[in-house]
C-alpha positions in Angstrom: 22.7 340.7 96.7 23.2 339.4 100.2 24.6 336.0 101.1 25.5 334.1 104.2 28.8 332.2 104.1 28.9 328.9 106.1 31.4 326.0 106.2 32.5 323.0 108.2 29.1 322.0 109.6 30.5 318.5 110.4 27.0 317.2 110.9 27.0 313.9 112.8 30.2 314.6 114.7 30.9 312.9 118.0 33.4 314.6 120.3 34.9 312.5 123.1 32.1 310.0 122.5 29.4 312.8 123.0 26.9 312.9 120.2 26.6 316.6 119.1 23.5 316.2 117.0 21.3 318.1 119.4 23.8 321.0 119.5 24.0 321.0 115.7 20.2 321.0 115.4 20.1 324.0 117.7 22.8 326.0 115.9 21.4 325.3 112.4 18.0 326.6 113.5 19.7 329.7 114.8 21.3 330.1 111.3 17.9 329.8 109.6 16.5 332.5 111.9 19.6 334.6 111.0 18.8 334.2 107.3 15.3 335.5 108.0 16.5 338.4 110.2 19.2 339.5 107.7 17.0 339.0 104.7 19.7 337.1 102.8 19.3 336.1 99.1 21.4 332.9 99.3 23.7 330.7 101.4 27.2 329.4 100.6 28.1 326.1 102.3 31.8 325.6 101.7 32.4 321.9 102.4 32.7 319.4 105.2 28.9 319.2 105.4 29.1 315.8 107.1 31.7 314.7 109.6 32.1 311.3 107.9 32.0 310.0 104.4 29.3 307.6 105.5 27.1 309.8 107.7 24.6 308.4 110.2 20.9 308.3 109.5 20.3 311.2 112.0 23.0 313.3 110.3 21.4 312.8 106.9 18.0 313.7 108.3 19.3 316.8 109.9 20.9 318.0 106.7 17.7 317.3 104.8 15.7 319.3 107.3 18.2 322.2 107.2 18.3 322.4 103.4 14.6 322.0 103.1 14.0 325.0 105.4 16.5 327.1 103.5 14.8 326.3 100.2 11.4 327.1 101.7 12.6 330.6 102.3 13.2 331.0 98.5 17.0 331.2 99.0 19.6 330.1 96.5 21.7 327.5 98.3 25.2 326.5 97.1 26.9 323.4 98.5 30.3 321.8 97.8 31.9 318.8 99.3 34.9 318.9 101.6 37.6 316.4 102.5 35.3 314.8 105.1 32.4 314.3 102.6 31.7 311.6 100.1 31.3 313.4 96.8 28.9 310.8 95.4 26.6 310.7 98.5 26.5 314.5 98.8 25.6 315.1 95.1 22.9 312.4 94.8 19.9 314.0 93.1 21.7 317.3 92.6 20.4 317.8 89.0 16.8 317.5 90.2 17.5 319.8 93.2 18.7 322.7 91.0 15.1 323.3 90.0 14.4 324.3 93.6 17.4 326.6 93.9 19.8 324.1 95.6 23.1 323.7 93.8 25.3 320.8 95.0 28.7 319.9 93.5 30.1 316.8 95.1 33.1 316.0 92.8 35.2 317.6 90.0 34.3 316.2 86.6 36.7 318.2 84.5 34.8 321.5 84.4 34.4 324.1 87.1 30.7 324.5 87.8 29.1 328.0 87.4 25.7 329.4 88.3 24.8 332.9 87.3 22.3 335.1 89.2 21.1 338.5 88.2 20.3 341.6 90.2 20.2 345.4 89.6 24.0 345.5 89.2 24.1 342.8 86.5 25.2 339.2 86.5 26.8 337.6 89.6 28.8 334.4 88.7 29.1 331.8 91.4 31.8 329.1 90.8 31.7 325.9 92.8 35.0 324.0 93.3 34.7 321.0 95.6 37.7 319.7 97.6 40.2 318.3 95.1 43.5 316.4 95.2 46.0 316.4 92.3 45.1 312.7 91.5 41.5 313.6 91.0 42.3 316.4 88.5 45.1 314.7 86.6 42.8 312.5 84.3 41.2 315.6 82.7 44.5 317.3 81.6 47.4 316.4 79.4 50.0 318.4 81.4 51.6 317.0 84.5 49.7 317.9 87.7 51.7 317.0 90.8 51.0 319.7 93.4 47.8 321.1 94.9 48.7 324.5 93.3 48.8 322.9 89.9 45.5 321.1 90.5 43.7 324.3 91.5 45.2 326.2 88.5 44.1 323.5 86.1 40.5 323.4 87.6 40.2 327.2 87.4 41.5 327.2 83.8 38.4 325.4 82.6 36.4 328.6 82.8 36.9 332.1 81.3 36.2 335.0 83.6 34.9 338.4 82.5 36.9 340.6 84.9 34.4 343.4 84.4 31.7 341.3 86.0 31.3 339.9 89.6 32.8 336.5 90.2 32.6 334.5 93.4 34.3 331.2 94.2 33.3 328.6 96.8 36.1 326.3 97.6 37.4 323.9 100.3 41.2 323.9 100.4 44.0 324.7 102.7 44.9 328.2 101.5 47.9 330.2 102.6 49.4 333.5 101.6 53.1 333.2 100.8 54.8 332.4 104.1 51.8 333.5 106.1 49.9 330.5 107.6 46.3 330.8 108.8 45.4 329.8 112.4 44.6 326.1 112.7 43.1 323.8 115.4 43.5 320.2 116.4 40.4 319.1 114.7 41.7 320.0 111.2 43.8 317.6 109.3 46.7 319.2 107.4 49.3 317.1 105.6 52.8 317.3 107.3 54.9 320.0 105.6 52.0 321.8 104.1 52.1 319.9 100.9 48.4 320.3 100.5 48.5 324.1 100.6 47.5 326.4 97.8 48.4 330.1 97.6 45.8 332.8 97.8 47.3 334.5 94.8 45.6 331.9 92.6 42.3 333.5 93.4 43.1 337.1 92.5 40.5 337.2 89.7 37.6 336.6 92.1 35.6 339.3 93.9 35.1 337.0 96.8 36.4 333.5 97.8 34.2 331.6 100.3 36.5 329.0 101.9 35.9 326.0 104.1 38.4 323.7 105.8 39.7 325.7 108.8 37.5 326.2 111.8 38.3 329.7 112.8 36.7 332.5 110.7 39.5 334.5 109.3 40.8 336.3 106.2 43.9 335.0 104.3 46.0 337.1 102.0 43.2 339.5 101.0 40.0 340.8 102.7 38.0 339.1 99.9 39.4 335.6 100.7 37.9 334.2 103.9 37.4 331.0 105.8 33.8 330.8 107.0 34.8 328.8 110.1 32.8 326.1 111.8 29.5 327.1 113.6 30.5 325.0 116.7 33.7 324.3 118.6 34.9 320.9 117.6 38.0 320.5 119.7 39.4 322.1 122.9 42.0 323.9 120.8 39.0 326.0 119.6 37.8 326.7 123.2 38.8 330.4 123.1 37.4 331.0 119.6 34.3 333.0 118.9 32.1 331.3 116.4 30.1 333.3 113.8 28.7 333.3 110.3 29.8 335.8 107.6 27.2 338.0 105.9 28.2 339.4 102.5 26.7 342.3 100.6 27.6 342.5 97.0 27.0 345.8 95.3 28.3 346.8 91.9 31.7 345.5 90.7 34.2 346.1 93.5 31.7 346.9 96.1 31.6 344.4 99.0 30.8 344.7 102.7 31.5 341.9 105.1 30.0 341.4 108.6 30.5 338.7 111.2 27.4 337.7 113.2 28.1 335.7 116.4 26.5 332.4 117.1 25.4 331.2 120.6 25.6 327.5 121.1 23.3 325.4 123.1 26.3 324.3 125.2 29.6 326.0 125.1 32.9 324.1 125.0 35.3 325.3 127.7 38.4 324.6 129.8 38.4 325.3 133.5 41.1 324.8 136.1 41.4 324.8 139.9 41.0 322.8 143.1 38.2 320.3 143.2 36.2 322.0 146.0 36.4 325.4 144.4 35.2 324.0 141.0 32.3 322.1 142.5 31.1 325.2 144.3 31.3 327.3 141.1 29.5 324.6 139.2 26.6 324.5 141.7 26.3 328.3 141.5 26.3 328.4 137.7 23.6 325.9 136.7 23.7 326.8 133.0 27.5 326.9 132.7 27.8 323.5 134.4 26.0 322.0 131.4 28.8 323.0 129.0 31.2 320.6 127.5 34.3 320.8 129.7 37.9 319.9 130.1 38.7 320.2 133.8 42.2 320.4 135.2 42.4 319.7 138.9 45.3 321.4 140.8 44.9 319.7 144.2 48.2 318.5 145.7 46.4 315.9 147.9 45.2 312.6 146.4 41.6 312.8 145.4 39.3 309.8 145.7 37.1 309.2 142.7 37.5 312.7 141.2 35.4 311.8 138.1 32.6 310.5 140.3 32.5 313.7 142.3 32.6 316.0 139.3 30.1 314.2 137.0 26.9 314.9 139.1 27.7 318.7 138.9 29.2 318.7 135.4 27.3 316.0 133.4 29.0 316.9 130.1 32.6 316.6 131.4 34.6 315.4 128.4 38.2 315.3 129.8 39.9 315.3 133.2 43.5 316.3 133.8 45.7 316.9 136.8 48.3 319.6 137.2 50.3 319.7 140.4 53.8 319.0 141.6 53.3 315.2 141.3 52.1 315.4 137.7 55.0 317.6 136.8 57.4 315.2 138.4 55.6 312.3 136.6 56.0 313.9 133.2 59.8 314.3 133.7 60.1 310.8 135.1 58.2 309.2 132.2 60.6 310.7 129.8 63.6 309.4 131.8 62.2 305.9 132.3 60.8 305.2 128.8 64.0 303.8 127.5 64.7 301.0 129.9 61.3 299.3 130.4 62.4 296.0 128.8 65.3 295.6 131.3 63.2 296.0 134.4 61.6 293.3 136.6 57.9 293.3 137.4 58.7 294.7 140.9 60.9 297.5 139.4 58.2 298.3 136.8 55.5 298.6 139.6 57.9 300.7 141.7 58.4 303.1 138.7 54.6 303.3 138.1 54.0 304.0 141.8 56.6 306.8 141.8 55.0 308.3 138.6 51.6 308.3 140.3 52.6 309.5 143.8 55.9 311.3 143.5 57.5 309.1 146.1 59.2 305.7 146.3 57.7 302.5 147.7 58.6 302.0 151.4 60.0 298.7 152.7 56.7 297.4 154.0 55.0 298.1 150.6 57.9 296.3 148.8 57.5 293.2 151.1 53.7 293.1 150.4 54.3 293.4 146.7 56.9 290.6 146.7 54.4 288.3 148.4 51.7 289.1 145.9 54.0 288.5 143.0 55.1 285.2 144.5 51.5 284.1 145.0 50.9 285.0 141.4 53.2 282.2 140.2 56.7 282.9 141.4 57.3 285.8 139.0 61.0 286.6 138.9 61.7 289.6 141.0 
């Protein structure tokens, strides 16, 4: 049987106040076409389906359209909730939807959910474990459950596994392998100190573990334990990542092939750096690339008038603008040195510090005199 492993759709996400719904619509349609081209039998969606626990109307409509199209292809679709999802909202109507081959598990109710499919190689058991915390698991067990490891162990213990048959787990947790940490990005929330981590060794009885939570597709611990990754870049820390979906071919027990299929976004998310004139010229030459979501770092030494106003007509989806030159380097060092004595400075001294941070030079005597007059006119502020 052939499956497509997805995760971290984050439908409805806004990035730097840009609404990504058009980009998500585009990439989900690309995934539907990939399902057709690859003739998959089913789809795993491993959590963080929505970006917020209370998704927008357009996000709900987009997910409804996506799932409807998948079901119309006669695919078996398996969905679990992630830490961004509301378990109750996601699982609404789930018992009715099972009749159409859509299996949604929003929350843990004391028993690990299992769906069994059949092919020429016998039964294929698919276990669905939504995102859980120790406090959510604790009410169903008598023993003390304090850690995430203990919570996962307890949840998995509610099912018996025939190790001679094929078993798949869909989960949404922060999985590590001993001291080895997977690659993370800024858009993922991980508890300080890794207290929410679980070890990959807990999943040794499964033939494949379809993970969600981290946005870079990667294996962890074993070739059979993999993060699906997000279909789009959701932070600039992901700018150099290649996004893809995972295609899985399950043969007889122990036979599994894994392929990564690249995804091409409607607009890429990139970082570019250089002098203003050079970047404007490049943007005008590359009409398609200029539509990407960009973080631009200007390296000009001279002061630039209305840099944002000059860049925006060429780069309409500019998300962030930074400066990197000798003045900004001096400013970062000066900010650290000056942070401790703001309370003791007069308004004139504060403005002088601000001017130095911005320009890399001190106020001259004429500027100081003008500023003193302004402050005096403002009400005789103590200098």
